[in-house]
All heavy atoms as an XYZ file, in Angstrom:
664
protein
N     -13.563      0.221      7.843
C     -12.947     -0.264      6.618
C     -12.391      0.891      5.780
O     -11.425      0.720      5.051
C     -13.940     -1.082      5.803
C     -13.328     -1.650      4.538
S     -14.156     -3.100      3.970
C     -14.563     -2.648      2.328
N     -12.994      2.092      5.894
C     -12.506      3.243      5.136
C     -11.052      3.553      5.467
O     -10.273      3.901      4.584
C     -13.366      4.477      5.409
C     -14.750      4.367      4.804
O     -14.934      3.559      3.875
O     -15.658      5.091      5.263
N     -10.681      3.395      6.727
C      -9.305      3.641      7.136
C      -8.348      2.663      6.441
O      -7.266      3.048      5.991
C      -9.162      3.500      8.650
C      -7.748      3.686      9.151
C      -7.615      3.418     10.641
O      -8.584      3.617     11.383
O      -6.523      2.988     11.036
N      -8.769      1.417      6.342
C      -7.934      0.408      5.699
C      -7.822      0.686      4.198
O      -6.742      0.554      3.617
C      -8.462     -1.012      5.984
C      -8.275     -1.322      7.485
C      -7.754     -2.054      5.138
C      -8.815     -2.657      7.928
N      -8.907      1.115      3.560
C      -8.863      1.476      2.134
C      -7.879      2.623      1.922
O      -7.047      2.586      1.013
C     -10.266      1.867      1.597
C     -10.165      2.464      0.202
C     -11.202      0.687      1.588
N      -7.967      3.639      2.780
C      -7.073      4.786      2.646
C      -5.616      4.394      2.875
O      -4.714      4.890      2.193
C      -7.498      5.911      3.598
C      -8.818      6.544      3.226
C      -8.877      7.050      1.785
O      -7.901      7.698      1.326
O      -9.873      6.784      1.100
N      -5.377      3.503      3.827
C      -4.026      3.009      4.078
C      -3.493      2.271      2.842
O      -2.355      2.470      2.434
C      -4.006      2.082      5.293
C      -2.662      1.452      5.586
C      -1.630      2.447      6.080
O      -1.955      3.512      6.565
N      -0.370      2.098      5.943
N      -4.332      1.434      2.250
C      -3.920      0.693      1.052
C      -3.642      1.648     -0.105
O      -2.638      1.496     -0.809
C      -5.001     -0.324      0.668
N      -4.500      2.648     -0.308
C      -4.277      3.624     -1.374
C      -2.960      4.362     -1.159
O      -2.199      4.579     -2.109
C      -5.421      4.637     -1.432
C      -6.661      4.130     -2.106
C      -7.695      5.233     -2.184
C      -9.015      4.720     -2.693
N     -10.036      5.777     -2.726
N      -2.695      4.757      0.081
C      -1.459      5.477      0.388
C      -0.234      4.609      0.084
O       0.755      5.092     -0.489
C      -1.454      5.928      1.850
N      -0.306      3.343      0.459
C       0.808      2.428      0.188
C       1.011      2.244     -1.315
O       2.146      2.234     -1.801
C       0.559      1.065      0.847
C       0.588      1.085      2.357
C       1.988      1.301      2.905
O       2.961      0.852      2.316
N       2.081      1.995      4.016
N      -0.084      2.095     -2.044
C       0.007      1.922     -3.494
C       0.545      3.184     -4.174
O       1.340      3.104     -5.113
C      -1.350      1.525     -4.072
C      -1.859      0.140     -3.635
C      -3.310     -0.056     -4.071
C      -0.968     -0.972     -4.175
N       0.140      4.363     -3.684
C       0.664      5.611     -4.239
C       2.157      5.738     -3.973
O       2.907      6.255     -4.819
C      -0.101      6.811     -3.684
C      -1.487      6.946     -4.286
S      -2.334      8.494     -3.892
C      -2.746      8.243     -2.183
N       2.609      5.261     -2.818
C       4.040      5.282     -2.512
C       4.798      4.389     -3.496
O       5.856      4.770     -3.995
C       4.282      4.814     -1.079
C       5.725      4.914     -0.650
S       6.362      6.600     -0.619
C       5.454      7.269      0.747
N       4.239      3.222     -3.790
C       4.863      2.324     -4.774
C       4.947      3.028     -6.133
O       5.977      2.959     -6.814
C       4.082      0.996     -4.878
C       4.248      0.184     -3.579
C       4.521      0.190     -6.095
C       3.324     -1.010     -3.466
N       3.880      3.726     -6.520
C       3.883      4.451     -7.786
C       5.015      5.486     -7.819
O       5.728      5.606     -8.820
C       2.544      5.151     -8.012
C       1.406      4.207     -8.327
C       0.077      4.908     -8.447
O      -0.209      5.837     -7.641
O      -0.687      4.528     -9.349
N       5.170      6.212     -6.726
C       6.211      7.246     -6.668
C       7.601      6.634     -6.709
O       8.490      7.143     -7.407
C       6.052      8.088     -5.404
C       4.911      9.053     -5.474
C       4.841      9.928     -4.243
C       3.673     10.885     -4.354
N       3.627     11.810     -3.236
N       7.802      5.565     -5.981
C       9.123      4.928     -5.933
C       9.563      4.473     -7.320
O      10.711      4.679     -7.713
C       9.125      3.735     -4.947
C       9.031      4.241     -3.515
C      10.367      2.859     -5.134
C       8.758      3.149     -2.484
N       8.660      3.844     -8.056
C       9.013      3.269     -9.350
C       8.638      4.139    -10.545
O       8.911      3.768    -11.685
C       8.383      1.878     -9.499
C       8.931      0.907     -8.497
C       8.173      0.519     -7.396
C      10.217      0.403     -8.610
C       8.686     -0.355     -6.448
C      10.742     -0.470     -7.668
C       9.963     -0.845     -6.591
O      10.479     -1.704     -5.653
N       8.000      5.276    -10.288
C       7.608      6.155    -11.387
C       6.624      5.514    -12.337
O       6.759      5.625    -13.552
N       5.640      4.826    -11.779
C       4.645      4.157    -12.610
C       3.246      4.549    -12.167
O       3.068      5.285    -11.203
C       4.841      2.635    -12.584
C       4.950      1.922    -11.229
C       3.600      1.668    -10.607
C       5.694      0.624    -11.408
N       2.258      4.056    -12.899
C       0.862      4.352    -12.622
C       0.103      3.034    -12.501
O       0.016      2.286    -13.476
C       0.273      5.205    -13.757
C      -1.178      5.529    -13.548
O      -1.629      5.777    -12.439
N      -1.933      5.543    -14.633
N      -0.424      2.766    -11.322
C      -1.227      1.551    -11.130
C      -2.647      1.873    -11.584
O      -3.379      2.603    -10.921
C      -1.194      1.080     -9.658
C       0.256      0.754     -9.248
C      -2.109     -0.140     -9.469
C       0.446      0.447     -7.774
N      -2.990      1.354    -12.752
C      -4.271      1.648    -13.398
C      -5.456      1.292    -12.495
O      -6.426      2.033    -12.406
C      -4.401      0.872    -14.730
C      -3.294      1.268    -15.698
C      -5.766      1.052    -15.363
C      -3.346      2.678    -16.186
N      -5.364      0.156    -11.823
C      -6.474     -0.311    -10.985
C      -6.186     -0.090     -9.486
O      -6.544     -0.904     -8.651
C      -6.787     -1.777    -11.273
C      -5.608     -2.712    -11.012
O      -4.447     -2.301    -10.991
N      -5.914     -3.984    -10.818
N      -5.569      1.059     -9.170
C      -5.192      1.360     -7.788
C      -6.395      1.363     -6.841
O      -6.364      0.729     -5.792
C      -4.460      2.697     -7.705
C      -4.010      3.023     -6.280
C      -3.337      4.364     -6.160
N      -4.258      5.406     -6.553
C      -3.922      6.483     -7.252
N      -2.694      6.667     -7.668
N      -4.830      7.376     -7.556
N      -7.461      2.076     -7.199
C      -8.612      2.163     -6.300
C      -9.283      0.803     -6.124
O      -9.667      0.429     -5.013
C      -9.617      3.200     -6.805
C      -9.089      4.628     -6.693
O      -8.081      4.850     -5.976
O      -9.668      5.516     -7.336
N      -9.427      0.078     -7.217
C     -10.009     -1.269     -7.145
C      -9.135     -2.185     -6.286
O      -9.635     -2.937     -5.443
C     -10.150     -1.862     -8.547
C     -10.668     -3.277     -8.559
C     -10.616     -3.906     -9.949
O     -10.326     -3.210    -10.934
O     -10.861     -5.119    -10.032
N      -7.818     -2.095     -6.480
C      -6.885     -2.914     -5.706
C      -6.964     -2.562     -4.227
O      -6.996     -3.452     -3.371
C      -5.445     -2.731     -6.234
O      -5.404     -3.166     -7.602
C      -4.447     -3.528     -5.429
N      -7.023     -1.278     -3.914
C      -7.134     -0.852     -2.512
C      -8.416     -1.384     -1.884
O      -8.418     -1.847     -0.738
C      -7.084      0.673     -2.410
N      -9.507     -1.351     -2.633
C     -10.774     -1.886     -2.132
C     -10.711     -3.382     -1.892
O     -11.222     -3.882     -0.881
N     -10.077     -4.100     -2.804
C      -9.931     -5.553     -2.640
C      -9.036     -5.879     -1.441
O      -9.322     -6.816     -0.689
C      -9.364     -6.179     -3.910
C     -10.319     -6.251     -5.093
C      -9.570     -6.649     -6.360
C     -11.445     -7.232     -4.797
N      -7.974     -5.104     -1.280
C      -7.111     -5.321     -0.122
C      -7.919     -5.121      1.158
O      -7.900     -5.967      2.055
C      -5.888     -4.381     -0.164
C      -4.946     -4.780     -1.304
C      -5.149     -4.397      1.178
C      -3.838     -3.779     -1.582
N      -8.643     -4.018      1.237
C      -9.426     -3.715      2.440
C     -10.475     -4.786      2.728
O     -10.739     -5.101      3.888
C     -10.097     -2.350      2.304
N     -11.045     -5.356      1.682
C     -12.072     -6.378      1.856
C     -11.495     -7.724      2.312
O     -12.241     -8.585      2.785
C     -12.851     -6.569      0.562
N     -10.175     -7.884      2.188
C      -9.570     -9.179      2.477
C      -8.587     -9.188      3.632
O      -7.924    -10.201      3.858
C      -8.868     -9.700      1.218
C      -9.842    -10.233      0.205
O     -10.266    -11.375      0.289
N     -10.236     -9.402     -0.741
N      -8.462     -8.067      4.335
C      -7.566     -8.011      5.490
C      -8.321     -7.522      6.714
O      -9.426     -6.984      6.600
C      -6.329     -7.107      5.224
C      -5.529     -7.608      4.030
C      -6.732     -5.660      5.038
N      -7.698     -7.698      7.871
C      -8.334     -7.303      9.121
C      -7.729     -6.069      9.768
O      -8.331     -5.476     10.649
C      -8.247     -8.454     10.140
C      -8.980     -9.695      9.664
O     -10.067     -9.546      9.069
O      -8.461    -10.804      9.873
N      -6.502     -5.691      9.324
C      -5.836     -4.586     10.014
C      -4.757     -3.966      9.119
O      -4.438     -4.493      8.052
C      -5.224     -5.069     11.338
C      -4.280     -6.238     11.132
O      -3.302     -6.128     10.397
N      -4.575     -7.369     11.778
N      -4.195     -2.851      9.592
C      -3.183     -2.122      8.823
C      -1.890     -2.914      8.663
O      -1.167     -2.727      7.682
C      -2.890     -0.768      9.469
C      -4.000      0.238      9.206
O      -4.735      0.132      8.233
N      -4.127      1.216     10.080
N      -1.589     -3.779      9.599
C      -0.382     -4.615      9.489
C      -0.488     -5.521      8.271
O       0.474     -5.713      7.526
C      -0.184     -5.435     10.760
C       1.112     -6.242     10.787
C       1.274     -7.002     12.095
N       0.283     -8.042     12.277
C       0.382     -9.268     11.762
N       1.425     -9.626     11.049
N      -0.564    -10.156     11.974
N      -1.663     -6.060      8.046
C      -1.871     -6.920      6.878
C      -1.831     -6.109      5.580
O      -1.354     -6.595      4.566
C      -3.184     -7.683      7.004
C      -3.139     -8.751      8.087
C      -4.482     -9.434      8.287
O      -5.525     -8.806      8.152
N      -4.438    -10.714      8.605
N      -2.321     -4.866      5.626
C      -2.219     -3.984      4.459
C      -0.750     -3.799      4.103
O      -0.360     -3.916      2.938
C      -2.879     -2.610      4.718
C      -2.575     -1.642      3.577
C      -4.372     -2.744      4.907
N       0.053     -3.527      5.101
C       1.480     -3.342      4.876
C       2.122     -4.603      4.303
O       2.939     -4.532      3.385
C       2.179     -2.926      6.172
C       3.666     -2.632      6.066
C       3.948     -1.541      5.046
C       4.211     -2.248      7.431
N       1.735     -5.760      4.811
C       2.285     -7.024      4.310
C       1.916     -7.225      2.836
O       2.776     -7.582      2.017
C       1.778     -8.190      5.148
N       0.668     -6.979      2.481
C       0.216     -7.139      1.096
C       0.948     -6.149      0.187
O       1.467     -6.511     -0.875
C      -1.312     -6.933      0.978
C      -2.082     -8.013      1.728
C      -1.752     -6.850     -0.490
C      -2.048     -9.385      1.113
N       1.010     -4.892      0.608
C       1.637     -3.868     -0.224
C       3.147     -4.068     -0.332
O       3.734     -3.798     -1.381
C       1.284     -2.477      0.287
S      -0.457     -2.069     -0.012
N       3.774     -4.556      0.702
C       5.202     -4.882      0.626
C       5.433     -5.999     -0.386
O       6.394     -5.961     -1.160
C       5.737     -5.301      1.999
O       5.710     -4.216      2.881
N       4.550     -6.968     -0.392
C       4.647     -8.057     -1.369
C       4.406     -7.549     -2.786
O       5.082     -7.963     -3.727
C       3.660     -9.167     -1.025
O       4.002     -9.753      0.209
N       3.440     -6.632     -2.941
C       3.199     -6.039     -4.263
C       4.413     -5.238     -4.723
O       4.774     -5.260     -5.901
C       1.965     -5.135     -4.236
C       0.620     -5.845     -4.216
C      -0.505     -4.840     -4.034
C       0.420     -6.660     -5.486
N       5.044     -4.539     -3.798
C       6.265     -3.804     -4.098
C       7.323     -4.755     -4.665
O       7.951     -4.470     -5.689
C       6.766     -3.110     -2.837
C       8.002     -2.293     -3.082
O       8.075     -1.551     -4.047
N       8.978     -2.424     -2.205
N       7.502     -5.883     -4.014
C       8.466     -6.881     -4.478
C       8.063     -7.439     -5.837
O       8.909     -7.635     -6.718
C       8.594     -8.023     -3.468
O       9.123     -7.535     -2.262
N       6.782     -7.703     -6.032
C       6.292     -8.226     -7.309
C       6.600     -7.250     -8.443
O       7.072     -7.653     -9.516
C       4.784     -8.493     -7.205
C       4.162     -8.972     -8.465
C       4.176    -10.242     -8.961
C       3.438     -8.181     -9.422
N       3.498    -10.289    -10.159
C       3.034     -9.040    -10.462
C       3.082     -6.836     -9.478
C       2.309     -8.592    -11.556
C       2.363     -6.380    -10.569
C       1.984     -7.264    -11.598
N       6.371     -5.961     -8.195
C       6.649     -4.940     -9.206
C       8.140     -4.890     -9.510
O       8.551     -4.852    -10.668
C       6.112     -3.570     -8.755
C       4.583     -3.583     -8.865
C       6.712     -2.429     -9.574
C       3.887     -2.417     -8.212
N       8.963     -4.921     -8.473
C      10.410     -4.885     -8.656
C      10.911     -6.107     -9.429
O      11.637     -5.977    -10.425
C      11.106     -4.807     -7.298
C      12.633     -4.861     -7.315
C      13.203     -3.631     -8.009
C      13.161     -4.969     -5.901
N      10.514     -7.287     -8.987
C      11.007     -8.521     -9.604
C      10.524     -8.710    -11.038
O      11.207     -9.329    -11.849
C      10.612     -9.727     -8.757
C      11.295     -9.797     -7.384
C      10.688    -10.903     -6.552
C      12.793     -9.972     -7.529
N       9.344     -8.172    -11.338
C       8.797     -8.298    -12.690
C       9.116     -7.094    -13.566
O       8.621     -6.995    -14.693
C       7.286     -8.544    -12.622
C       6.987     -9.938    -12.121
O       7.133    -10.900    -12.855
N       6.614    -10.053    -10.862
N       9.930     -6.175    -13.031
C      10.415     -5.008    -13.778
C       9.279     -4.232    -14.444
O       9.357     -3.875    -15.622
C      11.464     -5.439    -14.796
C      12.661     -6.093    -14.150
C      13.666     -6.569    -15.161
C      14.810     -7.247    -14.415
N      15.746     -7.908    -15.281
N       8.226     -3.993    -13.672
C       7.062     -3.274    -14.193
C       7.402     -1.801    -14.388
O       8.125     -1.206    -13.595
C       5.875     -3.412    -13.237
C       5.401     -4.838    -13.042
C       4.823     -5.383    -14.317
C       4.239     -6.760    -14.127
N       3.701     -7.305    -15.363
N       6.864     -1.230    -15.463
C       7.088      0.178    -15.776
C       5.832      0.750    -16.415
O       4.978      0.011    -16.902
C       8.252      0.324    -16.747
C       9.587     -0.133    -16.179
C      10.727      0.283    -17.082
C      12.066     -0.248    -16.643
N      12.460     -0.048    -15.297
N       5.733      2.072    -16.412
C       4.616      2.749    -17.081
C       3.285      2.476    -16.400
O       3.166      2.569    -15.186
N       2.288      2.140    -17.204
C       0.958      1.816    -16.690
C       0.934      0.337    -16.317
O       1.242     -0.516    -17.142
C      -0.114      2.104    -17.739
C      -0.287      3.594    -17.993
O       0.055      4.389    -17.105
O      -0.769      3.952    -19.083
N       0.560      0.074    -15.071
C       0.580     -1.290    -14.535
C      -0.812     -1.656    -14.027
O      -1.471     -0.841    -13.382
C       1.597     -1.403    -13.372
C       1.548     -2.766    -12.722
C       3.001     -1.090    -13.864
N      -1.218     -2.869    -14.305
C      -2.447     -3.425    -13.735
C      -2.033     -4.543    -12.789
O      -1.295     -5.450    -13.180
C      -3.387     -3.971    -14.835
C      -4.588     -4.680    -14.216
C      -3.841     -2.847    -15.752
N      -2.490     -4.464    -11.546
C      -2.226     -5.531    -10.572
C      -3.210     -6.653    -10.880
O      -4.425     -6.473    -10.743
C      -2.420     -5.052     -9.115
C      -1.601     -3.798     -8.821
C      -2.129     -6.187     -8.137
C      -0.125     -3.970     -8.786
N      -2.722     -7.820    -11.297
C      -3.626     -8.923    -11.649
C      -4.353     -9.503    -10.426
O      -3.785     -9.579     -9.336
C      -2.701     -9.982    -12.256
C      -1.439     -9.275    -12.590
C      -1.326     -8.155    -11.602
N      -5.591     -9.907    -10.641
C      -6.408    -10.503     -9.589
C      -5.742    -11.746     -9.003
O      -5.783    -11.962     -7.796
C      -7.791    -10.856    -10.153
C      -8.733    -11.484     -9.161
C      -9.254    -10.479     -8.159
O      -9.466     -9.329     -8.500
N      -9.478    -10.898     -6.933
N      -5.105    -12.567     -9.849
C      -4.502    -13.801     -9.343
C      -3.311    -13.511     -8.425
O      -3.076    -14.248     -7.466
C      -4.108    -14.753    -10.476
C      -3.012    -14.210    -11.363
O      -3.066    -13.020    -11.733
O      -2.097    -14.988    -11.695
N      -2.579    -12.434     -8.692
C      -1.480    -12.050     -7.796
C      -2.046    -11.660     -6.439
O      -1.568    -12.110     -5.394
C      -0.651    -10.892     -8.411
C       0.318    -10.308     -7.396
C       0.086    -11.366     -9.655
N      -3.092    -10.848     -6.442
C      -3.725    -10.443     -5.173
C      -4.279    -11.646     -4.426
O      -4.100    -11.756     -3.204
C      -4.850     -9.438     -5.434
C      -4.421     -8.012     -5.766
C      -5.627     -7.188     -6.165
C      -3.700     -7.379     -4.600
N      -4.926    -12.541     -5.133
C      -5.510    -13.723     -4.484
C      -4.457    -14.549     -3.759
O      -4.671    -14.992     -2.632
C      -6.226    -14.602     -5.517
O      -7.326    -13.920     -6.053
N      -3.310    -14.728     -4.403
C      -2.218    -15.478     -3.749
C      -1.713    -14.754     -2.516
O      -1.424    -15.381     -1.491
C      -1.079    -15.724     -4.724
C      -1.398    -16.811     -5.735
C      -0.230    -17.064     -6.623
N       0.027    -15.823     -7.362
C       0.578    -15.746     -8.550
N       1.008    -16.821     -9.145
N       0.742    -14.600     -9.161
N      -1.611    -13.441     -2.591
C      -1.147    -12.661     -1.436
C      -2.158    -12.721     -0.296
O      -1.774    -12.808      0.871
C      -0.874    -11.212     -1.842
C       0.265    -11.011     -2.835
C       0.367     -9.539     -3.220
C       1.575    -11.521     -2.282
N      -3.447    -12.686     -0.628
C      -4.477    -12.785      0.417
C      -4.401    -14.135      1.123
O      -4.525    -14.214      2.342
C      -5.882    -12.576     -0.160
C      -6.108    -11.209     -0.751
C      -6.959    -11.050     -1.827
C      -5.482    -10.083     -0.245
C      -7.189     -9.799     -2.385
C      -5.689     -8.826     -0.800
C      -6.561     -8.687     -1.873
N      -4.210    -15.192      0.359
C      -4.095    -16.528      0.957
C      -2.899    -16.601      1.899
O      -2.990    -17.146      2.993
C      -3.988    -17.600     -0.130
C      -5.291    -17.883     -0.827
C      -6.376    -18.349      0.127
O      -6.109    -19.202      0.998
O      -7.504    -17.845      0.012
N      -1.779    -16.063      1.472
C      -0.576    -16.063      2.304
C      -0.794    -15.263      3.579
O      -0.405    -15.697      4.663
C       0.615    -15.467      1.518
O       0.812    -16.243      0.351
C       1.881    -15.466      2.344
N      -1.441    -14.111      3.455
C      -1.684    -13.260      4.621
C      -2.628    -13.941      5.600
O      -2.420    -13.898      6.809
C      -2.260    -11.896      4.183
O      -1.327    -11.280      3.294
C      -2.490    -10.989      5.369
N      -3.668    -14.588      5.088
C      -4.603    -15.307      5.980
C      -3.887    -16.444      6.697
O      -4.080    -16.675      7.881
C      -5.793    -15.837      5.190
C      -6.861    -14.802      4.959
C      -8.145    -15.411      4.448
N      -8.096    -15.693      3.022
C      -8.353    -14.796      2.077
N      -8.646    -13.581      2.398
N      -8.305    -15.144      0.811
N      -3.029    -17.165      5.983
C      -2.300    -18.267      6.579
C      -1.387    -17.753      7.679
O      -1.335    -18.311      8.778
C      -1.484    -19.006      5.521
C      -0.811    -20.218      6.078
C      -1.346    -21.461      6.202
C       0.506    -20.297      6.627
N      -0.443    -22.310      6.779
C       0.713    -21.626      7.060
C       1.525    -19.390      6.791
C       1.896    -22.047      7.638
C       2.722    -19.798      7.376
C       2.883    -21.122      7.797
N      -0.669    -16.671      7.427
C       0.232    -16.100      8.421
C      -0.544    -15.613      9.642
O      -0.086    -15.765     10.761
C       1.032    -14.938      7.828
C       2.085    -15.391      6.856
C       2.779    -14.217      6.181
O       2.343    -13.075      6.259
N       3.862    -14.528      5.487
N      -1.719    -15.039      9.407
C      -2.521    -14.540     10.525
C      -2.961    -15.650     11.459
O      -3.038    -15.476     12.669
N      -3.217    -16.827     10.916
C      -3.657    -17.960     11.738
C      -2.506    -18.598     12.496
O      -2.708    -19.267     13.483
C      -4.318    -19.021     10.848
C      -5.632    -18.571     10.260
C      -6.195    -19.634      9.340
C      -7.473    -19.137      8.694
N      -7.985    -20.075      7.710
N      -1.280    -18.409     12.007
C      -0.141    -19.084     12.607
C       0.849    -18.124     13.246
O       1.927    -18.542     13.647
C       0.567    -19.935     11.545
C      -0.311    -21.015     11.020
N      -1.137    -20.823      9.936
C      -0.528    -22.276     11.448
C      -1.810    -21.943      9.710
N      -1.460    -22.833     10.600
N       0.513    -16.844     13.312
C       1.438    -15.852     13.888
C       1.402    -15.879     15.400
O       0.519    -16.324     16.034
C       1.083    -14.462     13.376
């Protein structure tokens, strides 16, 4: 699971660099991602969706990833995993 946490942190740090922002709950978010996925492909899917969420919601500066946003992404990822 440590590998998945590190992958999630790396993806989140990349999002921070791209948009010039700071994800306040980055470590917590990475831990939640790791606890809810099975592999690095799912980490990428979740983080790609978070990237889109940040872009579409025009987030800037200090950002907190809301729990409800993550929960919806986890549900979508689990559904895709069962039907892929």
